[in-house]
Residue frames as qw, qx, qy, qz and C-alpha x, y, z in Angstrom:
[[0.288, -0.206, -0.911, -0.212, -3.47, 24.69, -99.71],
 [0.495, -0.345, -0.002, -0.797, -6.99, 25.21, -98.55],
 [0.164, 0.025, -0.944, 0.284, -7.90, 23.22, -95.49],
 [0.511, -0.026, 0.216, -0.832, -11.52, 24.22, -95.28],
 [0.844, 0.044, -0.250, -0.472, -13.79, 21.36, -94.81],
 [0.722, 0.143, -0.645, 0.204, -11.17, 19.12, -93.33],
 [0.682, -0.707, -0.016, -0.186, -11.33, 18.17, -89.59],
 [0.659, 0.347, -0.439, 0.502, -7.71, 18.68, -88.57],
 [0.618, -0.772, -0.129, 0.073, -6.73, 18.89, -84.87],
 [0.316, 0.806, -0.366, 0.340, -3.72, 21.06, -84.31],
 [0.870, -0.288, -0.268, 0.297, -0.91, 19.69, -82.33],
 [0.103, -0.951, 0.220, -0.193, 1.06, 21.94, -80.01],
 [0.879, 0.156, -0.307, 0.330, 4.62, 21.00, -79.69],
 [0.493, 0.031, -0.343, 0.799, 5.98, 23.61, -77.34],
 [0.177, -0.610, -0.115, -0.764, 5.24, 26.90, -75.54],
 [0.168, -0.286, 0.610, -0.720, 4.12, 27.71, -72.04],
 [0.764, -0.023, 0.153, -0.627, 0.87, 25.84, -72.51],
 [0.557, 0.285, -0.768, -0.137, 2.58, 22.55, -73.35],
 [0.860, -0.365, 0.096, -0.343, 1.28, 19.54, -71.47],
 [0.222, 0.525, -0.806, 0.158, 3.89, 17.34, -69.79],
 [0.854, -0.247, -0.352, -0.293, 2.41, 13.94, -68.94],
 [0.698, 0.047, -0.568, 0.433, 5.47, 12.87, -66.93],
 [0.048, 0.225, -0.408, 0.883, 5.42, 15.92, -64.61],
 [0.635, -0.279, -0.118, -0.711, 1.66, 15.54, -64.13],
 [0.855, -0.137, -0.499, -0.026, 2.20, 11.91, -63.00],
 [0.476, 0.085, -0.563, 0.671, 4.87, 12.90, -60.42],
 [0.240, -0.272, 0.204, -0.909, 2.55, 15.58, -58.97],
 [0.772, -0.249, -0.297, -0.503, -0.28, 13.07, -58.68],
 [0.780, -0.054, -0.570, 0.250, 1.95, 10.59, -56.88],
 [0.246, 0.199, -0.457, 0.831, 3.23, 13.27, -54.48],
 [0.461, -0.300, 0.043, -0.834, -0.29, 14.38, -53.64],
 [0.861, -0.198, -0.399, -0.244, -1.38, 10.76, -53.01],
 [0.645, 0.022, -0.572, 0.506, 1.65, 10.15, -50.81],
 [0.007, -0.264, 0.319, -0.910, 0.95, 13.35, -48.84],
 [0.674, -0.304, -0.182, -0.648, -2.72, 12.34, -48.40],
 [0.856, -0.159, -0.490, 0.051, -1.70, 8.92, -47.00],
 [0.433, 0.179, -0.500, 0.728, 0.84, 10.54, -44.70],
 [0.292, -0.299, 0.172, -0.892, -1.76, 12.88, -43.29],
 [0.802, -0.231, -0.303, -0.460, -4.22, 10.05, -42.89],
 [0.784, -0.054, -0.541, 0.299, -1.68, 7.87, -41.08],
 [0.192, 0.263, -0.396, 0.858, -0.67, 10.78, -38.90],
 [0.532, -0.322, 0.024, -0.783, -4.25, 11.39, -37.82],
 [0.877, -0.182, -0.410, -0.174, -4.75, 7.67, -37.15],
 [0.628, 0.093, -0.539, 0.553, -1.54, 7.50, -35.10],
 [0.072, -0.297, 0.312, -0.900, -2.49, 10.62, -33.09],
 [0.723, -0.303, -0.145, -0.604, -5.99, 9.17, -32.45],
 [0.851, -0.080, -0.508, 0.104, -4.44, 5.87, -31.35],
 [0.416, 0.170, -0.509, 0.734, -2.01, 7.58, -29.02],
 [0.334, -0.336, 0.146, -0.868, -4.79, 9.70, -27.53],
 [0.847, -0.247, -0.277, -0.382, -6.94, 6.64, -26.88],
 [0.765, 0.012, -0.527, 0.369, -3.96, 4.78, -25.39],
 [0.169, 0.284, -0.418, 0.846, -3.14, 7.77, -23.13],
 [0.574, -0.341, 0.016, -0.745, -6.74, 7.97, -21.90],
 [0.904, -0.166, -0.370, -0.140, -6.86, 4.21, -21.22],
 [0.640, 0.107, -0.508, 0.566, -3.49, 4.24, -19.40],
 [0.084, -0.367, 0.284, -0.882, -4.57, 7.30, -17.37],
 [0.744, -0.342, -0.071, -0.570, -7.76, 5.60, -16.23],
 [0.885, -0.062, -0.441, 0.137, -5.86, 2.44, -15.47],
 [0.373, 0.263, -0.488, 0.744, -3.34, 4.44, -13.33],
 [0.393, -0.376, 0.189, -0.817, -6.24, 6.15, -11.42],
 [0.880, -0.215, -0.261, -0.333, -7.92, 2.77, -10.81],
 [0.776, 0.094, -0.492, 0.384, -4.65, 1.28, -9.65],
 [0.113, 0.355, -0.407, 0.834, -4.01, 4.16, -7.29],
 [0.623, -0.359, 0.050, -0.693, -7.52, 3.92, -5.78],
 [0.921, -0.099, -0.362, -0.099, -7.13, 0.20, -5.42],
 [0.587, 0.204, -0.523, 0.583, -3.73, 0.58, -3.72],
 [0.168, -0.368, 0.328, -0.853, -5.10, 3.22, -1.29],
 [0.798, -0.267, -0.086, -0.533, -8.08, 0.96, -0.48],
 [0.866, 0.022, -0.472, 0.164, -5.75, -1.98, 0.02],
 [0.318, 0.291, -0.507, 0.747, -3.53, 0.05, 2.40],
 [0.441, -0.368, 0.196, -0.795, -6.63, 1.09, 4.39],
 [0.921, -0.183, -0.081, -0.334, -7.63, -2.57, 4.84],
 [0.726, 0.295, -0.543, 0.303, -4.10, -3.87, 5.39],
 [0.675, -0.724, -0.142, -0.025, -3.66, -4.57, 9.08],
 [0.225, 0.709, -0.521, 0.419, -0.67, -3.17, 10.95],
 [0.695, -0.140, -0.654, 0.264, 0.90, -5.40, 13.57],
 [0.507, -0.840, -0.193, -0.008, 0.59, -4.47, 17.24],
 [0.351, 0.663, -0.396, 0.530, 3.43, -2.39, 18.71],
 [0.797, -0.495, -0.305, 0.164, 4.88, -3.82, 21.93],
 [0.219, 0.700, -0.345, 0.586, 6.93, -1.56, 24.20],
 [0.641, -0.353, -0.540, 0.415, 8.51, -2.04, 27.65],
 [0.109, -0.863, -0.080, -0.487, 7.62, 0.97, 29.76],
 [0.340, -0.715, 0.488, -0.368, 9.18, -0.16, 33.04],
 [0.905, 0.045, -0.417, 0.073, 11.18, -3.07, 34.37],
 [0.201, -0.757, 0.520, -0.342, 13.16, -3.88, 37.49],
 [0.867, 0.049, -0.490, 0.073, 15.19, -6.82, 38.70],
 [0.599, -0.790, 0.092, -0.091, 16.46, -7.42, 42.31],
 [0.841, -0.012, 0.008, 0.540, 20.13, -7.17, 41.53],
 [0.063, 0.989, -0.106, 0.079, 22.59, -4.35, 42.04],
 [0.521, 0.574, -0.506, 0.378, 26.33, -3.80, 42.30],
 [0.247, -0.497, 0.604, -0.571, 25.92, -4.13, 46.06],
 [0.912, -0.131, -0.130, -0.367, 24.19, -7.55, 45.89],
 [0.555, -0.533, 0.637, -0.043, 25.75, -10.45, 47.67],
 [0.056, -0.342, 0.884, 0.313, 27.00, -13.72, 46.30],
 [0.085, 0.289, 0.948, 0.107, 23.52, -15.23, 46.02],
 [0.178, -0.529, -0.530, -0.639, 19.95, -14.25, 45.14],
 [0.235, -0.295, 0.370, -0.849, 18.07, -12.11, 47.71],
 [0.291, -0.259, -0.920, 0.048, 15.79, -13.97, 50.12],
 [0.118, 0.204, 0.419, -0.877, 13.83, -11.12, 51.72],
 [0.312, 0.579, 0.734, -0.168, 10.07, -11.00, 51.33],
 [0.372, 0.882, 0.239, -0.166, 9.18, -9.22, 48.08],
 [0.153, -0.760, 0.448, 0.444, 12.85, -8.51, 47.24],
 [0.416, -0.152, 0.815, 0.372, 12.94, -11.40, 44.79],
 [0.519, 0.643, 0.542, -0.154, 10.15, -10.21, 42.53],
 [0.301, 0.001, 0.481, 0.824, 10.76, -9.13, 38.92],
 [0.267, 0.677, 0.437, -0.530, 8.44, -6.23, 38.03],
 [0.272, 0.105, 0.604, 0.742, 7.39, -5.27, 34.48],
 [0.347, 0.660, 0.334, -0.576, 5.12, -2.90, 32.66],
 [0.288, 0.020, 0.733, 0.616, 4.48, -3.69, 29.01],
 [0.455, 0.527, 0.216, -0.684, 2.13, -1.87, 26.58],
 [0.385, 0.191, 0.799, 0.419, 0.58, -3.23, 23.41],
 [0.244, 0.521, 0.083, -0.814, -0.77, -0.67, 20.97],
 [0.515, 0.477, 0.675, 0.228, -3.15, -1.16, 18.07],
 [0.133, -0.436, 0.159, 0.875, -2.12, 1.59, 15.64],
 [0.165, 0.338, 0.762, 0.526, -4.69, 0.77, 12.95],
 [0.186, -0.053, -0.045, -0.980, -7.17, 3.47, 12.02],
 [0.688, -0.039, -0.035, -0.724, -10.30, 1.27, 11.67],
 [0.746, 0.100, -0.652, -0.090, -9.16, -2.29, 12.42],
 [0.633, -0.598, 0.332, -0.363, -9.68, -3.91, 15.79],
 [0.406, 0.385, -0.822, 0.110, -7.66, -6.86, 17.18],
 [0.885, -0.372, -0.088, -0.267, -8.91, -9.97, 19.08],
 [0.125, 0.565, -0.762, 0.291, -6.35, -11.31, 21.62],
 [0.839, -0.243, -0.486, -0.028, -6.26, -14.69, 23.15],
 [0.703, -0.673, -0.044, 0.228, -4.46, -15.25, 26.47],
 [0.336, 0.840, -0.321, 0.280, -1.28, -13.11, 26.68],
 [0.874, -0.366, -0.099, 0.303, 1.86, -14.58, 28.21],
 [0.114, 0.908, -0.347, 0.204, 4.93, -12.61, 29.36],
 [0.936, -0.196, -0.063, 0.284, 8.22, -14.37, 30.06],
 [0.024, 0.925, -0.372, 0.068, 11.59, -13.00, 31.21],
 [0.966, -0.050, -0.012, 0.252, 14.91, -14.82, 30.83],
 [0.158, -0.868, 0.440, 0.167, 18.63, -14.13, 31.44],
 [0.005, 0.429, -0.857, -0.285, 20.91, -15.82, 28.89],
 [0.439, -0.031, -0.823, -0.359, 19.29, -19.33, 28.58],
 [0.165, -0.229, -0.849, 0.447, 17.66, -19.37, 31.97],
 [0.273, -0.617, -0.462, -0.576, 13.97, -18.54, 32.31],
 [0.045, 0.158, -0.538, 0.827, 13.44, -16.39, 35.39],
 [0.276, 0.329, 0.701, -0.570, 9.65, -16.31, 35.47],
 [0.016, -0.333, -0.719, -0.610, 6.34, -16.20, 33.60],
 [0.266, 0.306, 0.464, -0.787, 3.13, -14.22, 33.90],
 [0.068, 0.329, 0.834, 0.438, -0.18, -14.91, 32.20],
 [0.339, 0.224, 0.198, -0.892, -3.19, -12.75, 31.37],
 [0.238, 0.147, 0.949, 0.148, -5.75, -15.42, 30.42],
 [0.367, 0.629, 0.498, -0.472, -8.75, -13.22, 29.68],
 [0.408, 0.361, 0.589, 0.598, -9.57, -12.98, 25.98],
 [0.025, 0.734, 0.261, -0.626, -10.21, -9.35, 24.92],
 [0.498, 0.674, 0.389, 0.384, -10.87, -7.06, 22.00],
 [0.360, -0.448, 0.015, 0.818, -8.65, -4.04, 21.38],
 [0.355, 0.858, 0.321, -0.188, -10.27, -1.07, 19.68],
 [0.614, 0.560, 0.078, 0.551, -8.44, 0.84, 16.86],
 [0.169, 0.660, -0.213, 0.700, -5.91, 3.45, 18.02],
 [0.706, -0.636, 0.023, -0.311, -5.89, 1.99, 21.51],
 [0.331, 0.503, -0.723, 0.337, -3.23, 0.91, 23.94],
 [0.857, -0.427, -0.220, -0.188, -3.45, -1.93, 26.53],
 [0.063, -0.703, 0.610, -0.359, -1.18, -2.18, 29.58],
 [0.915, -0.163, -0.370, 0.011, 0.14, -5.48, 30.97],
 [0.009, 0.678, -0.534, 0.506, 1.80, -4.95, 34.33],
 [0.907, -0.376, -0.112, -0.154, 2.73, -7.41, 37.05],
 [0.206, -0.699, 0.677, -0.108, 5.54, -9.28, 38.78],
 [0.952, 0.131, -0.262, -0.088, 7.08, -12.70, 38.47],
 [0.371, 0.537, -0.668, 0.359, 9.97, -14.81, 39.66],
 [0.802, -0.544, 0.019, -0.247, 10.05, -15.40, 43.40],
 [0.390, -0.690, 0.610, -0.023, 12.76, -16.93, 45.50],
 [0.826, 0.022, 0.557, 0.083, 12.47, -20.42, 43.96],
 [0.684, 0.703, 0.131, 0.145, 12.93, -19.00, 40.40],
 [0.111, 0.919, -0.356, 0.129, 15.90, -16.87, 41.41],
 [0.641, -0.513, 0.571, -0.004, 17.51, -19.73, 43.25],
 [0.870, 0.289, 0.364, 0.165, 17.66, -21.57, 39.96],
 [0.454, 0.843, -0.100, 0.272, 19.94, -18.69, 38.79],
 [0.656, -0.699, 0.185, 0.217, 22.53, -19.27, 41.48],
 [0.757, -0.003, 0.345, 0.555, 25.17, -20.12, 38.80],
 [0.364, 0.638, 0.309, 0.604, 24.37, -16.92, 36.88],
 [0.322, -0.904, -0.260, 0.103, 24.21, -14.69, 39.87],
 [0.554, -0.470, 0.186, 0.661, 27.88, -13.71, 39.77],
 [0.349, 0.259, 0.498, 0.750, 27.47, -12.67, 36.18],
 [0.103, -0.821, -0.489, -0.275, 24.40, -10.60, 37.07],
 [0.443, -0.826, -0.099, 0.336, 26.18, -8.79, 39.85],
 [0.530, -0.207, 0.342, 0.748, 29.22, -8.21, 37.59],
 [0.207, 0.526, 0.540, 0.624, 27.01, -6.77, 34.90],
 [0.241, -0.901, -0.359, -0.043, 25.29, -4.50, 37.44],
 [0.507, -0.669, 0.067, 0.539, 28.61, -3.21, 38.66],
 [0.365, -0.003, 0.470, 0.803, 29.54, -2.32, 35.03],
 [0.251, 0.348, 0.102, -0.898, 26.12, -0.58, 34.64],
 [0.634, 0.237, -0.335, -0.656, 24.29, -2.97, 32.32],
 [0.348, -0.019, 0.933, -0.093, 22.58, -6.29, 32.69],
 [0.428, 0.152, -0.482, -0.750, 20.59, -7.51, 29.68],
 [0.455, 0.156, 0.814, -0.327, 17.40, -9.53, 29.96],
 [0.167, -0.095, -0.716, -0.671, 14.98, -10.84, 27.29],
 [0.415, 0.282, 0.567, -0.653, 11.26, -10.18, 27.79],
 [0.056, -0.066, -0.816, -0.572, 8.94, -11.99, 25.46],
 [0.501, 0.242, 0.380, -0.739, 5.21, -11.45, 24.88],
 [0.045, -0.007, -0.899, -0.435, 3.12, -14.03, 23.08],
 [0.475, 0.332, 0.527, -0.622, -0.53, -14.37, 22.16],
 [0.304, 0.318, 0.794, 0.419, -2.86, -15.53, 19.43],
 [0.147, 0.485, 0.137, -0.851, -4.48, -12.63, 17.57],
 [0.363, 0.505, 0.707, 0.338, -7.03, -12.03, 14.85],
 [0.037, -0.138, 0.086, 0.986, -7.64, -8.74, 13.00],
 [0.280, 0.647, 0.680, -0.202, -11.26, -7.56, 12.73],
 [0.235, 0.046, 0.411, 0.880, -11.24, -5.76, 9.36],
 [0.400, -0.231, -0.264, -0.847, -15.07, -5.32, 9.20],
 [0.608, -0.191, 0.441, -0.632, -18.06, -6.44, 11.07],
 [0.935, 0.212, 0.067, -0.275, -18.40, -9.37, 8.69],
 [0.785, 0.489, -0.309, 0.222, -14.72, -10.07, 8.13],
 [0.540, -0.746, 0.389, 0.002, -11.96, -11.31, 10.51],
 [0.427, 0.607, -0.666, -0.078, -8.57, -12.60, 9.47],
 [0.873, -0.064, -0.476, 0.086, -7.19, -16.00, 10.30],
 [0.611, -0.786, 0.079, 0.061, -5.48, -16.33, 13.69],
 [0.539, 0.616, -0.427, 0.384, -1.80, -15.43, 13.89],
 [0.780, -0.465, -0.250, 0.335, 0.62, -16.40, 16.66],
 [0.097, 0.927, -0.153, 0.328, 2.17, -13.11, 17.83],
 [0.837, -0.319, -0.144, 0.420, 5.68, -13.33, 19.38],
 [0.108, 0.939, -0.142, 0.293, 7.46, -10.12, 20.51],
 [0.821, -0.158, -0.221, 0.502, 11.09, -10.20, 21.77],
 [0.068, -0.961, 0.038, -0.265, 12.28, -7.25, 23.82],
 [0.666, 0.114, -0.411, 0.612, 15.81, -6.70, 25.00],
 [0.398, -0.878, -0.143, -0.222, 15.71, -5.03, 28.43],
 [0.582, 0.300, -0.416, 0.631, 18.71, -3.44, 30.09],
 [0.511, -0.831, -0.214, -0.059, 18.95, -2.52, 33.75],
 [0.217, 0.774, -0.393, 0.446, 21.61, -0.48, 35.50],
 [0.323, 0.268, -0.755, 0.503, 23.57, -0.90, 38.71],
 [0.352, -0.076, 0.527, -0.770, 20.42, -0.40, 40.83],
 [0.236, 0.221, 0.946, 0.011, 18.39, -2.99, 38.91],
 [0.376, 0.672, 0.350, -0.534, 16.10, -0.38, 37.28],
 [0.671, 0.543, 0.429, 0.267, 15.40, -0.01, 33.60],
 [0.371, -0.309, 0.208, 0.851, 17.84, 2.15, 31.73],
 [0.348, 0.653, 0.109, -0.664, 16.42, 5.09, 29.68],
 [0.181, 0.411, -0.690, -0.568, 17.96, 3.73, 26.46],
 [0.080, -0.113, -0.976, -0.167, 15.73, 0.57, 26.71],
 [0.206, 0.459, 0.633, -0.589, 12.50, 2.37, 27.63],
 [0.478, 0.657, 0.227, -0.537, 9.61, 2.83, 25.19],
 [0.057, 0.413, -0.729, -0.543, 11.40, 1.07, 22.32],
 [0.834, 0.216, -0.077, -0.501, 9.24, -0.83, 19.82],
 [0.560, -0.332, 0.758, 0.033, 10.08, -4.52, 20.22],
 [0.265, 0.252, -0.771, -0.521, 10.67, -6.76, 17.17],
 [0.679, 0.108, 0.504, -0.523, 7.48, -8.75, 16.57],
 [0.108, 0.209, -0.881, -0.409, 7.03, -11.94, 14.56],
 [0.797, 0.079, 0.102, -0.590, 4.05, -13.98, 13.34],
 [0.268, -0.235, 0.930, 0.084, 4.12, -17.77, 13.34]]
């Protein structure tokens, strides 16, 4: 049969050039899926990078703030007992000594400002010594003063007297007994009102400083090496 003049489109039903609509659809979906995965991966990486940069900057700012805070954070004064003597020994009699000058309690206390750039204002400084619950004597340094950074102030003097020691008549036997054993413990307290001068335009509120130092003397009434130059516990009220 002659097919000239007729518009007939041939249909291919097989061969290597056959078109498979189903396979083409699967390839299209795979390509689309891969594209979205790449796009999401790039977005995730970008988000992680931005978050890492923000967290890094935040960590740097936090570290700088912490260092700045440490530089402005005042450190408490350091109180030490450098020397101490009490008129008792293993050879003492049954009562307090009565000789002139023999009844004095001598002390040497240092207060150090360890801050690098912060000064301290002190009100009157009071020093008190007691044995058990009995106060032996008090000493006062009434002059208000300013302590520069990295500076040490010495408070030295004597206290007590015959009248004060006579009030300890009941404890005297215990004192002599402790001296014969090589150790008598006293409590030395230092109190004052202080303010920290952080800057020329900024001083902190006033704090009540209270240092408690345990002081041990030997059989000759002198400060034992184990109790010398120790930092005393210090409290703020």
